[in-house]
PDB file with SEQRES, HELIX, SHEET and CRYST1 records, atoms N, CA, C and O in Angstrom:
SEQRES   1 A   89  MET SER ASP ASP GLU VAL ASP GLU VAL VAL GLU GLY LEU          
SEQRES   2 A   89  TRP ARG PHE VAL SER LEU HIS PRO GLU ALA ASN THR PRO          
SEQRES   3 A   89  GLU TRP THR ALA ALA ALA GLU GLY GLY GLU ASP GLY TRP          
SEQRES   4 A   89  ASP GLU LEU VAL SER TRP TRP VAL VAL ALA VAL SER GLU          
SEQRES   5 A   89  GLY LEU VAL LEU ILE ASP PRO LEU VAL GLU ASP TRP PRO          
SEQRES   6 A   89  VAL LEU ASP ARG VAL LEU SER ASP ARG GLY ASP CYS VAL          
SEQRES   7 A   89  GLY ILE VAL ARG THR CYS HIS TRP HIS GLN ARG                  
HELIX    1 AA1 ASP A    3  GLU A    5  5                                   3    
HELIX    2 AA2 PRO A   26  GLU A   33  1                                   8    
HELIX    3 AA3 TRP A   64  ARG A   74  1                                  11    
HELIX    4 AA4 HIS A   85  HIS A   87  5                                   3    
SHEET    1 AA1 5 VAL A   6  VAL A  10  0                                        
SHEET    2 AA1 5 LEU A  13  LEU A  19 -1                                        
SHEET    3 AA1 5 LEU A  42  VAL A  50 -1                                        
SHEET    4 AA1 5 GLY A  53  ILE A  57 -1                                        
SHEET    5 AA1 5 CYS A  77  VAL A  81  1                                        
CRYST1    1.000    1.000    1.000  90.00  90.00  90.00 P 1           1          
ATOM      1  N   MET A   1     108.531 105.616 106.192  1.00  0.00           N  
ATOM      2  CA  MET A   1     108.320 104.190 106.084  1.00  0.00           C  
ATOM      3  C   MET A   1     108.717 103.761 104.683  1.00  0.00           C  
ATOM      4  O   MET A   1     108.457 104.466 103.708  1.00  0.00           O  
ATOM      5  N   SER A   2     109.333 102.630 104.595  1.00  0.00           N  
ATOM      6  CA  SER A   2     109.699 102.104 103.291  1.00  0.00           C  
ATOM      7  C   SER A   2     108.787 100.935 102.943  1.00  0.00           C  
ATOM      8  O   SER A   2     108.036 100.442 103.784  1.00  0.00           O  
ATOM      9  N   ASP A   3     108.869 100.499 101.682  1.00  0.00           N  
ATOM     10  CA  ASP A   3     108.073  99.348 101.265  1.00  0.00           C  
ATOM     11  C   ASP A   3     108.392  98.122 102.092  1.00  0.00           C  
ATOM     12  O   ASP A   3     107.545  97.240 102.237  1.00  0.00           O  
ATOM     13  N   ASP A   4     109.618  98.044 102.650  1.00  0.00           N  
ATOM     14  CA  ASP A   4     110.006  96.905 103.464  1.00  0.00           C  
ATOM     15  C   ASP A   4     109.221  96.844 104.767  1.00  0.00           C  
ATOM     16  O   ASP A   4     109.168  95.790 105.400  1.00  0.00           O  
ATOM     17  N   GLU A   5     108.616  97.941 105.178  1.00  0.00           N  
ATOM     18  CA  GLU A   5     107.888  97.992 106.430  1.00  0.00           C  
ATOM     19  C   GLU A   5     106.398  97.768 106.247  1.00  0.00           C  
ATOM     20  O   GLU A   5     105.618  97.955 107.181  1.00  0.00           O  
ATOM     21  N   VAL A   6     106.007  97.372 105.057  1.00  0.00           N  
ATOM     22  CA  VAL A   6     104.629  96.991 104.774  1.00  0.00           C  
ATOM     23  C   VAL A   6     104.685  95.599 104.190  1.00  0.00           C  
ATOM     24  O   VAL A   6     105.424  95.338 103.241  1.00  0.00           O  
ATOM     25  N   ASP A   7     103.899  94.711 104.761  1.00  0.00           N  
ATOM     26  CA  ASP A   7     103.963  93.325 104.332  1.00  0.00           C  
ATOM     27  C   ASP A   7     102.551  92.784 104.180  1.00  0.00           C  
ATOM     28  O   ASP A   7     101.745  92.876 105.106  1.00  0.00           O  
ATOM     29  N   GLU A   8     102.248  92.220 103.013  1.00  0.00           N  
ATOM     30  CA  GLU A   8     100.961  91.533 102.859  1.00  0.00           C  
ATOM     31  C   GLU A   8     101.165  90.130 103.433  1.00  0.00           C  
ATOM     32  O   GLU A   8     101.769  89.269 102.795  1.00  0.00           O  
ATOM     33  N   VAL A   9     100.656  89.917 104.640  1.00  0.00           N  
ATOM     34  CA  VAL A   9     100.878  88.687 105.394  1.00  0.00           C  
ATOM     35  C   VAL A   9     100.226  87.507 104.688  1.00  0.00           C  
ATOM     36  O   VAL A   9     100.865  86.481 104.455  1.00  0.00           O  
ATOM     37  N   VAL A  10      98.982  87.657 104.360  1.00  0.00           N  
ATOM     38  CA  VAL A  10      98.230  86.728 103.516  1.00  0.00           C  
ATOM     39  C   VAL A  10      97.413  87.609 102.585  1.00  0.00           C  
ATOM     40  O   VAL A  10      97.295  88.812 102.820  1.00  0.00           O  
ATOM     41  N   GLU A  11      96.862  87.046 101.560  1.00  0.00           N  
ATOM     42  CA  GLU A  11      96.092  87.871 100.634  1.00  0.00           C  
ATOM     43  C   GLU A  11      94.986  88.617 101.372  1.00  0.00           C  
ATOM     44  O   GLU A  11      94.131  88.019 102.025  1.00  0.00           O  
ATOM     45  N   GLY A  12      95.028  89.934 101.248  1.00  0.00           N  
ATOM     46  CA  GLY A  12      94.000  90.773 101.857  1.00  0.00           C  
ATOM     47  C   GLY A  12      94.273  91.200 103.288  1.00  0.00           C  
ATOM     48  O   GLY A  12      93.395  91.774 103.932  1.00  0.00           O  
ATOM     49  N   LEU A  13      95.490  90.929 103.813  1.00  0.00           N  
ATOM     50  CA  LEU A  13      95.850  91.348 105.171  1.00  0.00           C  
ATOM     51  C   LEU A  13      97.257  91.928 105.132  1.00  0.00           C  
ATOM     52  O   LEU A  13      98.227  91.221 104.858  1.00  0.00           O  
ATOM     53  N   TRP A  14      97.355  93.250 105.415  1.00  0.00           N  
ATOM     54  CA  TRP A  14      98.634  93.935 105.400  1.00  0.00           C  
ATOM     55  C   TRP A  14      99.041  94.323 106.804  1.00  0.00           C  
ATOM     56  O   TRP A  14      98.205  94.726 107.613  1.00  0.00           O  
ATOM     57  N   ARG A  15     100.324  94.200 107.092  1.00  0.00           N  
ATOM     58  CA  ARG A  15     100.901  94.638 108.361  1.00  0.00           C  
ATOM     59  C   ARG A  15     101.815  95.824 108.065  1.00  0.00           C  
ATOM     60  O   ARG A  15     102.766  95.710 107.292  1.00  0.00           O  
ATOM     61  N   PHE A  16     101.520  96.944 108.678  1.00  0.00           N  
ATOM     62  CA  PHE A  16     102.344  98.151 108.580  1.00  0.00           C  
ATOM     63  C   PHE A  16     103.121  98.299 109.882  1.00  0.00           C  
ATOM     64  O   PHE A  16     102.651  97.881 110.940  1.00  0.00           O  
ATOM     65  N   VAL A  17     104.296  98.888 109.806  1.00  0.00           N  
ATOM     66  CA  VAL A  17     105.110  99.152 110.993  1.00  0.00           C  
ATOM     67  C   VAL A  17     105.397 100.651 111.031  1.00  0.00           C  
ATOM     68  O   VAL A  17     105.806 101.245 110.033  1.00  0.00           O  
ATOM     69  N   SER A  18     105.174 101.250 112.203  1.00  0.00           N  
ATOM     70  CA  SER A  18     105.401 102.686 112.375  1.00  0.00           C  
ATOM     71  C   SER A  18     106.101 102.935 113.701  1.00  0.00           C  
ATOM     72  O   SER A  18     106.079 102.092 114.598  1.00  0.00           O  
ATOM     73  N   LEU A  19     106.717 104.093 113.813  1.00  0.00           N  
ATOM     74  CA  LEU A  19     107.333 104.508 115.060  1.00  0.00           C  
ATOM     75  C   LEU A  19     106.236 104.873 116.055  1.00  0.00           C  
ATOM     76  O   LEU A  19     105.313 105.617 115.725  1.00  0.00           O  
ATOM     77  N   HIS A  20     106.341 104.349 117.271  1.00  0.00           N  
ATOM     78  CA  HIS A  20     105.364 104.673 118.318  1.00  0.00           C  
ATOM     79  C   HIS A  20     105.301 106.187 118.485  1.00  0.00           C  
ATOM     80  O   HIS A  20     106.346 106.837 118.506  1.00  0.00           O  
ATOM     81  N   PRO A  21     104.104 106.774 118.604  1.00  0.00           N  
ATOM     82  CA  PRO A  21     103.991 108.239 118.657  1.00  0.00           C  
ATOM     83  C   PRO A  21     104.682 108.868 119.865  1.00  0.00           C  
ATOM     84  O   PRO A  21     104.983 110.062 119.830  1.00  0.00           O  
ATOM     85  N   GLU A  22     104.943 108.114 120.926  1.00  0.00           N  
ATOM     86  CA  GLU A  22     105.604 108.684 122.100  1.00  0.00           C  
ATOM     87  C   GLU A  22     107.083 108.328 122.173  1.00  0.00           C  
ATOM     88  O   GLU A  22     107.771 108.743 123.105  1.00  0.00           O  
ATOM     89  N   ALA A  23     107.582 107.565 121.203  1.00  0.00           N  
ATOM     90  CA  ALA A  23     108.993 107.193 121.210  1.00  0.00           C  
ATOM     91  C   ALA A  23     109.858 108.448 121.131  1.00  0.00           C  
ATOM     92  O   ALA A  23     109.519 109.413 120.446  1.00  0.00           O  
ATOM     93  N   ASN A  24     110.954 108.414 121.830  1.00  0.00           N  
ATOM     94  CA  ASN A  24     111.938 109.504 121.827  1.00  0.00           C  
ATOM     95  C   ASN A  24     111.442 110.780 122.492  1.00  0.00           C  
ATOM     96  O   ASN A  24     112.020 111.847 122.282  1.00  0.00           O  
ATOM     97  N   THR A  25     110.382 110.689 123.289  1.00  0.00           N  
ATOM     98  CA  THR A  25     109.964 111.840 124.095  1.00  0.00           C  
ATOM     99  C   THR A  25     110.686 111.752 125.442  1.00  0.00           C  
ATOM    100  O   THR A  25     111.209 110.691 125.782  1.00  0.00           O  
ATOM    101  N   PRO A  26     110.727 112.834 126.210  1.00  0.00           N  
ATOM    102  CA  PRO A  26     111.381 112.768 127.527  1.00  0.00           C  
ATOM    103  C   PRO A  26     110.783 111.676 128.430  1.00  0.00           C  
ATOM    104  O   PRO A  26     111.519 111.002 129.151  1.00  0.00           O  
ATOM    105  N   GLU A  27     109.472 111.501 128.393  1.00  0.00           N  
ATOM    106  CA  GLU A  27     108.833 110.478 129.221  1.00  0.00           C  
ATOM    107  C   GLU A  27     109.287 109.083 128.804  1.00  0.00           C  
ATOM    108  O   GLU A  27     109.555 108.227 129.647  1.00  0.00           O  
ATOM    109  N   TRP A  28     109.367 108.871 127.504  1.00  0.00           N  
ATOM    110  CA  TRP A  28     109.792 107.572 126.968  1.00  0.00           C  
ATOM    111  C   TRP A  28     111.237 107.275 127.404  1.00  0.00           C  
ATOM    112  O   TRP A  28     111.548 106.174 127.861  1.00  0.00           O  
ATOM    113  N   THR A  29     112.095 108.266 127.254  1.00  0.00           N  
ATOM    114  CA  THR A  29     113.504 108.103 127.595  1.00  0.00           C  
ATOM    115  C   THR A  29     113.673 107.852 129.087  1.00  0.00           C  
ATOM    116  O   THR A  29     114.471 107.003 129.485  1.00  0.00           O  
ATOM    117  N   ALA A  30     112.931 108.579 129.917  1.00  0.00           N  
ATOM    118  CA  ALA A  30     113.030 108.397 131.359  1.00  0.00           C  
ATOM    119  C   ALA A  30     112.599 106.990 131.765  1.00  0.00           C  
ATOM    120  O   ALA A  30     113.231 106.375 132.624  1.00  0.00           O  
ATOM    121  N   ALA A  31     111.544 106.481 131.166  1.00  0.00           N  
ATOM    122  CA  ALA A  31     111.078 105.132 131.482  1.00  0.00           C  
ATOM    123  C   ALA A  31     112.126 104.099 131.078  1.00  0.00           C  
ATOM    124  O   ALA A  31     112.368 103.141 131.811  1.00  0.00           O  
ATOM    125  N   ALA A  32     112.744 104.289 129.921  1.00  0.00           N  
ATOM    126  CA  ALA A  32     113.759 103.350 129.451  1.00  0.00           C  
ATOM    127  C   ALA A  32     114.978 103.374 130.362  1.00  0.00           C  
ATOM    128  O   ALA A  32     115.533 102.323 130.686  1.00  0.00           O  
ATOM    129  N   GLU A  33     115.398 104.563 130.776  1.00  0.00           N  
ATOM    130  CA  GLU A  33     116.566 104.681 131.647  1.00  0.00           C  
ATOM    131  C   GLU A  33     116.275 104.147 133.042  1.00  0.00           C  
ATOM    132  O   GLU A  33     117.179 103.671 133.729  1.00  0.00           O  
ATOM    133  N   GLY A  34     115.015 104.226 133.461  1.00  0.00           N  
ATOM    134  CA  GLY A  34     114.632 103.724 134.776  1.00  0.00           C  
ATOM    135  C   GLY A  34     114.446 102.224 134.815  1.00  0.00           C  
ATOM    136  O   GLY A  34     114.171 101.654 135.870  1.00  0.00           O  
ATOM    137  N   GLY A  35     114.596 101.581 133.668  1.00  0.00           N  
ATOM    138  CA  GLY A  35     114.460 100.133 133.620  1.00  0.00           C  
ATOM    139  C   GLY A  35     113.022  99.646 133.618  1.00  0.00           C  
ATOM    140  O   GLY A  35     112.775  98.446 133.735  1.00  0.00           O  
ATOM    141  N   GLU A  36     112.074 100.556 133.486  1.00  0.00           N  
ATOM    142  CA  GLU A  36     110.680 100.159 133.470  1.00  0.00           C  
ATOM    143  C   GLU A  36     110.356  99.448 132.162  1.00  0.00           C  
ATOM    144  O   GLU A  36     110.900  99.775 131.107  1.00  0.00           O  
ATOM    145  N   ASP A  37     109.466  98.475 132.251  1.00  0.00           N  
ATOM    146  CA  ASP A  37     108.998  97.836 131.020  1.00  0.00           C  
ATOM    147  C   ASP A  37     108.165  98.840 130.252  1.00  0.00           C  
ATOM    148  O   ASP A  37     107.381  99.592 130.832  1.00  0.00           O  
ATOM    149  N   GLY A  38     108.340  98.844 128.964  1.00  0.00           N  
ATOM    150  CA  GLY A  38     107.588  99.772 128.127  1.00  0.00           C  
ATOM    151  C   GLY A  38     107.248  99.121 126.823  1.00  0.00           C  
ATOM    152  O   GLY A  38     107.387  97.909 126.657  1.00  0.00           O  
ATOM    153  N   TRP A  39     106.799  99.937 125.894  1.00  0.00           N  
ATOM    154  CA  TRP A  39     106.458  99.440 124.576  1.00  0.00           C  
ATOM    155  C   TRP A  39     107.678  99.470 123.688  1.00  0.00           C  
ATOM    156  O   TRP A  39     108.641 100.188 123.958  1.00  0.00           O  
ATOM    157  N   ASP A  40     107.634  98.697 122.642  1.00  0.00           N  
ATOM    158  CA  ASP A  40     108.670  98.773 121.625  1.00  0.00           C  
ATOM    159  C   ASP A  40     108.532 100.099 120.893  1.00  0.00           C  
ATOM    160  O   ASP A  40     107.441 100.663 120.815  1.00  0.00           O  
ATOM    161  N   GLU A  41     109.641 100.595 120.358  1.00  0.00           N  
ATOM    162  CA  GLU A  41     109.583 101.835 119.581  1.00  0.00           C  
ATOM    163  C   GLU A  41     108.759 101.656 118.321  1.00  0.00           C  
ATOM    164  O   GLU A  41     108.062 102.580 117.901  1.00  0.00           O  
ATOM    165  N   LEU A  42     108.829 100.476 117.708  1.00  0.00           N  
ATOM    166  CA  LEU A  42     108.062 100.210 116.498  1.00  0.00           C  
ATOM    167  C   LEU A  42     106.800  99.453 116.849  1.00  0.00           C  
ATOM    168  O   LEU A  42     106.835  98.478 117.599  1.00  0.00           O  
ATOM    169  N   VAL A  43     105.697  99.902 116.308  1.00  0.00           N  
ATOM    170  CA  VAL A  43     104.412  99.259 116.552  1.00  0.00           C  
ATOM    171  C   VAL A  43     103.765  98.884 115.227  1.00  0.00           C  
ATOM    172  O   VAL A  43     104.040  99.490 114.191  1.00  0.00           O  
ATOM    173  N   SER A  44     102.912  97.890 115.277  1.00  0.00           N  
ATOM    174  CA  SER A  44     102.231  97.423 114.065  1.00  0.00           C  
ATOM    175  C   SER A  44     100.801  97.911 114.026  1.00  0.00           C  
ATOM    176  O   SER A  44     100.162  98.120 115.057  1.00  0.00           O  
ATOM    177  N   TRP A  45     100.318  98.086 112.816  1.00  0.00           N  
ATOM    178  CA  TRP A  45      98.898  98.311 112.598  1.00  0.00           C  
ATOM    179  C   TRP A  45      98.538  97.581 111.323  1.00  0.00           C  
ATOM    180  O   TRP A  45      99.424  97.188 110.564  1.00  0.00           O  
ATOM    181  N   TRP A  46      97.263  97.394 111.077  1.00  0.00           N  
ATOM    182  CA  TRP A  46      96.822  96.435 110.066  1.00  0.00           C  
ATOM    183  C   TRP A  46      95.806  97.025 109.103  1.00  0.00           C  
ATOM    184  O   TRP A  46      95.079  97.959 109.440  1.00  0.00           O  
ATOM    185  N   VAL A  47      95.766  96.466 107.898  1.00  0.00           N  
ATOM    186  CA  VAL A  47      94.737  96.768 106.912  1.00  0.00           C  
ATOM    187  C   VAL A  47      94.159  95.432 106.458  1.00  0.00           C  
ATOM    188  O   VAL A  47      94.893  94.513 106.094  1.00  0.00           O  
ATOM    189  N   VAL A  48      92.824  95.342 106.486  1.00  0.00           N  
ATOM    190  CA  VAL A  48      92.137  94.102 106.122  1.00  0.00           C  
ATOM    191  C   VAL A  48      91.186  94.385 104.963  1.00  0.00           C  
ATOM    192  O   VAL A  48      90.406  95.336 105.002  1.00  0.00           O  
ATOM    193  N   ALA A  49      91.262  93.540 103.926  1.00  0.00           N  
ATOM    194  CA  ALA A  49      90.342  93.660 102.795  1.00  0.00           C  
ATOM    195  C   ALA A  49      89.024  92.989 103.150  1.00  0.00           C  
ATOM    196  O   ALA A  49      88.994  91.858 103.634  1.00  0.00           O  
ATOM    197  N   VAL A  50      87.943  93.706 102.901  1.00  0.00           N  
ATOM    198  CA  VAL A  50      86.592  93.158 103.036  1.00  0.00           C  
ATOM    199  C   VAL A  50      85.893  93.375 101.696  1.00  0.00           C  
ATOM    200  O   VAL A  50      86.438  94.041 100.817  1.00  0.00           O  
ATOM    201  N   SER A  51      84.717  92.830 101.536  1.00  0.00           N  
ATOM    202  CA  SER A  51      84.053  92.904 100.225  1.00  0.00           C  
ATOM    203  C   SER A  51      83.807  94.341  99.760  1.00  0.00           C  
ATOM    204  O   SER A  51      83.800  94.594  98.555  1.00  0.00           O  
ATOM    205  N   GLU A  52      83.607  95.284 100.678  1.00  0.00           N  
ATOM    206  CA  GLU A  52      83.306  96.671 100.308  1.00  0.00           C  
ATOM    207  C   GLU A  52      84.541  97.537 100.117  1.00  0.00           C  
ATOM    208  O   GLU A  52      84.432  98.631  99.565  1.00  0.00           O  
ATOM    209  N   GLY A  53      85.722  97.081 100.559  1.00  0.00           N  
ATOM    210  CA  GLY A  53      86.944  97.885 100.478  1.00  0.00           C  
ATOM    211  C   GLY A  53      87.945  97.426 101.518  1.00  0.00           C  
ATOM    212  O   GLY A  53      88.202  96.230 101.661  1.00  0.00           O  
ATOM    213  N   LEU A  54      88.516  98.392 102.255  1.00  0.00           N  
ATOM    214  CA  LEU A  54      89.539  98.084 103.252  1.00  0.00           C  
ATOM    215  C   LEU A  54      89.178  98.661 104.605  1.00  0.00           C  
ATOM    216  O   LEU A  54      88.607  99.748 104.697  1.00  0.00           O  
ATOM    217  N   VAL A  55      89.517  97.924 105.660  1.00  0.00           N  
ATOM    218  CA  VAL A  55      89.334  98.374 107.032  1.00  0.00           C  
ATOM    219  C   VAL A  55      90.719  98.554 107.636  1.00  0.00           C  
ATOM    220  O   VAL A  55      91.559  97.658 107.546  1.00  0.00           O  
ATOM    221  N   LEU A  56      90.962  99.712 108.251  1.00  0.00           N  
ATOM    222  CA  LEU A  56      92.220 100.001 108.912  1.00  0.00           C  
ATOM    223  C   LEU A  56      92.059  99.732 110.399  1.00  0.00           C  
ATOM    224  O   LEU A  56      91.094 100.182 111.015  1.00  0.00           O  
ATOM    225  N   ILE A  57      93.007  98.995 110.977  1.00  0.00           N  
ATOM    226  CA  ILE A  57      92.945  98.652 112.393  1.00  0.00           C  
ATOM    227  C   ILE A  57      94.083  99.364 113.116  1.00  0.00           C  
ATOM    228  O   ILE A  57      95.257  99.134 112.826  1.00  0.00           O  
ATOM    229  N   ASP A  58      93.723 100.231 114.057  1.00  0.00           N  
ATOM    230  CA  ASP A  58      94.676 101.046 114.816  1.00  0.00           C  
ATOM    231  C   ASP A  58      95.680 101.752 113.917  1.00  0.00           C  
ATOM    232  O   ASP A  58      96.885 101.643 114.144  1.00  0.00           O  
ATOM    233  N   PRO A  59      95.209 102.479 112.893  1.00  0.00           N  
ATOM    234  CA  PRO A  59      96.148 103.078 111.942  1.00  0.00           C  
ATOM    235  C   PRO A  59      97.058 104.124 112.577  1.00  0.00           C  
ATOM    236  O   PRO A  59      96.632 104.950 113.385  1.00  0.00           O  
ATOM    237  N   LEU A  60      98.303 104.058 112.187  1.00  0.00           N  
ATOM    238  CA  LEU A  60      99.310 105.037 112.583  1.00  0.00           C  
ATOM    239  C   LEU A  60     100.137 105.296 111.331  1.00  0.00           C  
ATOM    240  O   LEU A  60     101.217 104.731 111.154  1.00  0.00           O  
ATOM    241  N   VAL A  61      99.615 106.157 110.468  1.00  0.00           N  
ATOM    242  CA  VAL A  61     100.177 106.329 109.129  1.00  0.00           C  
ATOM    243  C   VAL A  61     101.354 107.294 109.164  1.00  0.00           C  
ATOM    244  O   VAL A  61     101.218 108.445 109.579  1.00  0.00           O  
ATOM    245  N   GLU A  62     102.515 106.807 108.723  1.00  0.00           N  
ATOM    246  CA  GLU A  62     103.695 107.649 108.569  1.00  0.00           C  
ATOM    247  C   GLU A  62     103.994 107.926 107.104  1.00  0.00           C  
ATOM    248  O   GLU A  62     104.590 108.952 106.774  1.00  0.00           O  
ATOM    249  N   ASP A  63     103.595 107.037 106.240  1.00  0.00           N  
ATOM    250  CA  ASP A  63     103.914 107.175 104.821  1.00  0.00           C  
ATOM    251  C   ASP A  63     102.624 107.020 104.015  1.00  0.00           C  
ATOM    252  O   ASP A  63     102.235 105.910 103.651  1.00  0.00           O  
ATOM    253  N   TRP A  64     101.976 108.133 103.746  1.00  0.00           N  
ATOM    254  CA  TRP A  64     100.696 108.109 103.045  1.00  0.00           C  
ATOM    255  C   TRP A  64     100.780 107.492 101.655  1.00  0.00           C  
ATOM    256  O   TRP A  64      99.851 106.782 101.270  1.00  0.00           O  
ATOM    257  N   PRO A  65     101.842 107.722 100.875  1.00  0.00           N  
ATOM    258  CA  PRO A  65     101.885 107.126  99.531  1.00  0.00           C  
ATOM    259  C   PRO A  65     101.804 105.598  99.543  1.00  0.00           C  
ATOM    260  O   PRO A  65     101.193 105.008  98.652  1.00  0.00           O  
ATOM    261  N   VAL A  66     102.409 104.956 100.534  1.00  0.00           N  
ATOM    262  CA  VAL A  66     102.335 103.493 100.611  1.00  0.00           C  
ATOM    263  C   VAL A  66     100.900 103.059 100.887  1.00  0.00           C  
ATOM    264  O   VAL A  66     100.389 102.151 100.232  1.00  0.00           O  
ATOM    265  N   LEU A  67     100.244 103.706 101.858  1.00  0.00           N  
ATOM    266  CA  LEU A  67      98.845 103.376 102.140  1.00  0.00           C  
ATOM    267  C   LEU A  67      97.966 103.702 100.944  1.00  0.00           C  
ATOM    268  O   LEU A  67      97.080 102.922 100.597  1.00  0.00           O  
ATOM    269  N   ASP A  68      98.199 104.837 100.313  1.00  0.00           N  
ATOM    270  CA  ASP A  68      97.419 105.211  99.129  1.00  0.00           C  
ATOM    271  C   ASP A  68      97.547 104.167  98.027  1.00  0.00           C  
ATOM    272  O   ASP A  68      96.575 103.877  97.331  1.00  0.00           O  
ATOM    273  N   ARG A  69      98.744 103.600  97.864  1.00  0.00           N  
ATOM    274  CA  ARG A  69      98.939 102.569  96.842  1.00  0.00           C  
ATOM    275  C   ARG A  69      98.107 101.321  97.159  1.00  0.00           C  
ATOM    276  O   ARG A  69      97.479 100.751  96.267  1.00  0.00           O  
ATOM    277  N   VAL A  70      98.103 100.899  98.424  1.00  0.00           N  
ATOM    278  CA  VAL A  70      97.285  99.745  98.815  1.00  0.00           C  
ATOM    279  C   VAL A  70      95.812 100.056  98.574  1.00  0.00           C  
ATOM    280  O   VAL A  70      95.077  99.222  98.046  1.00  0.00           O  
ATOM    281  N   LEU A  71      95.382 101.249  98.958  1.00  0.00           N  
ATOM    282  CA  LEU A  71      93.983 101.641  98.760  1.00  0.00           C  
ATOM    283  C   LEU A  71      93.624 101.689  97.273  1.00  0.00           C  
ATOM    284  O   LEU A  71      92.546 101.239  96.884  1.00  0.00           O  
ATOM    285  N   SER A  72      94.507 102.221  96.453  1.00  0.00           N  
ATOM    286  CA  SER A  72      94.183 102.314  95.031  1.00  0.00           C  
ATOM    287  C   SER A  72      94.133 100.938  94.379  1.00  0.00           C  
ATOM    288  O   SER A  72      93.391 100.727  93.420  1.00  0.00           O  
ATOM    289  N   ASP A  73      94.920 100.007  94.900  1.00  0.00           N  
ATOM    290  CA  ASP A  73      94.920  98.647  94.351  1.00  0.00           C  
ATOM    291  C   ASP A  73      93.717  97.830  94.807  1.00  0.00           C  
ATOM    292  O   ASP A  73      93.254  96.953  94.078  1.00  0.00           O  
ATOM    293  N   ARG A  74      93.200  98.109  96.020  1.00  0.00           N  
ATOM    294  CA  ARG A  74      92.189  97.223  96.604  1.00  0.00           C  
ATOM    295  C   ARG A  74      90.871  97.883  96.964  1.00  0.00           C  
ATOM    296  O   ARG A  74      89.931  97.177  97.330  1.00  0.00           O  
ATOM    297  N   GLY A  75      90.758  99.184  96.880  1.00  0.00           N  
ATOM    298  CA  GLY A  75      89.486  99.846  97.180  1.00  0.00           C  
ATOM    299  C   GLY A  75      89.613 100.866  98.284  1.00  0.00           C  
ATOM    300  O   GLY A  75      90.649 100.968  98.942  1.00  0.00           O  
ATOM    301  N   ASP A  76      88.555 101.618  98.479  1.00  0.00           N  
ATOM    302  CA  ASP A  76      88.551 102.692  99.470  1.00  0.00           C  
ATOM    303  C   ASP A  76      88.535 102.153 100.891  1.00  0.00           C  
ATOM    304  O   ASP A  76      88.218 100.990 101.140  1.00  0.00           O  
ATOM    305  N   CYS A  77      88.890 103.046 101.818  1.00  0.00           N  
ATOM    306  CA  CYS A  77      88.757 102.735 103.242  1.00  0.00           C  
ATOM    307  C   CYS A  77      87.271 102.797 103.597  1.00  0.00           C  
ATOM    308  O   CYS A  77      86.619 103.820 103.387  1.00  0.00           O  
ATOM    309  N   VAL A  78      86.749 101.710 104.130  1.00  0.00           N  
ATOM    310  CA  VAL A  78      85.330 101.672 104.485  1.00  0.00           C  
ATOM    311  C   VAL A  78      85.121 101.680 105.996  1.00  0.00           C  
ATOM    312  O   VAL A  78      83.987 101.716 106.473  1.00  0.00           O  
ATOM    313  N   GLY A  79      86.225 101.645 106.749  1.00  0.00           N  
ATOM    314  CA  GLY A  79      86.085 101.690 108.192  1.00  0.00           C  
ATOM    315  C   GLY A  79      87.423 101.723 108.893  1.00  0.00           C  
ATOM    316  O   GLY A  79      88.453 101.343 108.336  1.00  0.00           O  
ATOM    317  N   ILE A  80      87.382 102.188 110.131  1.00  0.00           N  
ATOM    318  CA  ILE A  80      88.565 102.221 110.987  1.00  0.00           C  
ATOM    319  C   ILE A  80      88.160 101.596 112.316  1.00  0.00           C  
ATOM    320  O   ILE A  80      87.136 101.953 112.899  1.00  0.00           O  
ATOM    321  N   VAL A  81      88.979 100.659 112.783  1.00  0.00           N  
ATOM    322  CA  VAL A  81      88.737 100.006 114.065  1.00  0.00           C  
ATOM    323  C   VAL A  81      89.838 100.445 115.022  1.00  0.00           C  
ATOM    324  O   VAL A  81      91.025 100.394 114.700  1.00  0.00           O  
ATOM    325  N   ARG A  82      89.421 100.871 116.190  1.00  0.00           N  
ATOM    326  CA  ARG A  82      90.358 101.239 117.251  1.00  0.00           C  
ATOM    327  C   ARG A  82      90.187 100.206 118.357  1.00  0.00           C  
ATOM    328  O   ARG A  82      89.102 100.084 118.925  1.00  0.00           O  
ATOM    329  N   THR A  83      91.265  99.449 118.674  1.00  0.00           N  
ATOM    330  CA  THR A  83      91.123  98.334 119.607  1.00  0.00           C  
ATOM    331  C   THR A  83      91.140  98.748 121.061  1.00  0.00           C  
ATOM    332  O   THR A  83      90.722  97.979 121.927  1.00  0.00           O  
ATOM    333  N   CYS A  84      91.622  99.962 121.351  1.00  0.00           N  
ATOM    334  CA  CYS A  84      91.592 100.487 122.720  1.00  0.00           C  
ATOM    335  C   CYS A  84      91.608 102.021 122.656  1.00  0.00           C  
ATOM    336  O   CYS A  84      92.092 102.607 121.687  1.00  0.00           O  
ATOM    337  N   HIS A  85      91.082 102.646 123.683  1.00  0.00           N  
ATOM    338  CA  HIS A  85      90.858 104.100 123.632  1.00  0.00           C  
ATOM    339  C   HIS A  85      92.146 104.897 123.460  1.00  0.00           C  
ATOM    340  O   HIS A  85      92.100 105.984 122.885  1.00  0.00           O  
ATOM    341  N   TRP A  86      93.285 104.412 123.926  1.00  0.00           N  
ATOM    342  CA  TRP A  86      94.520 105.190 123.790  1.00  0.00           C  
ATOM    343  C   TRP A  86      95.118 105.112 122.391  1.00  0.00           C  
ATOM    344  O   TRP A  86      96.165 105.708 122.136  1.00  0.00           O  
ATOM    345  N   HIS A  87      94.475 104.389 121.484  1.00  0.00           N  
ATOM    346  CA  HIS A  87      94.912 104.366 120.101  1.00  0.00           C  
ATOM    347  C   HIS A  87      94.279 105.474 119.270  1.00  0.00           C  
ATOM    348  O   HIS A  87      94.350 105.447 118.042  1.00  0.00           O  
ATOM    349  N   GLN A  88      93.662 106.446 119.933  1.00  0.00           N  
ATOM    350  CA  GLN A  88      93.145 107.623 119.214  1.00  0.00           C  
ATOM    351  C   GLN A  88      94.312 108.340 118.572  1.00  0.00           C  
ATOM    352  O   GLN A  88      95.287 108.665 119.249  1.00  0.00           O  
ATOM    353  N   ARG A  89      94.231 108.590 117.289  1.00  0.00           N  
ATOM    354  CA  ARG A  89      95.333 109.233 116.567  1.00  0.00           C  
ATOM    355  C   ARG A  89      94.892 110.594 116.076  1.00  0.00           C  
ATOM    356  O   ARG A  89      95.672 111.305 115.442  1.00  0.00           O  
TER     357      ARG A  89                                                      
END                                                                             
């Protein structure tokens, strides 16, 4: 991931972009070739600043130094939110 793939949308809200964990697998390729609707290869996840630190929402970290830089600038991770069960990483 490059710095271009991390964007502070508004103060205290970051949008990260990562490659979907199943992209480029045989199942993914078969679904794409079959014309089935699927997910985009790139998916977003979010970091939100709260008074105690940062909350990660559906994190899918590909580039730890970029996340570490945000954490060092704004505080420790104080929580992780998973919006649906298949977002277990």
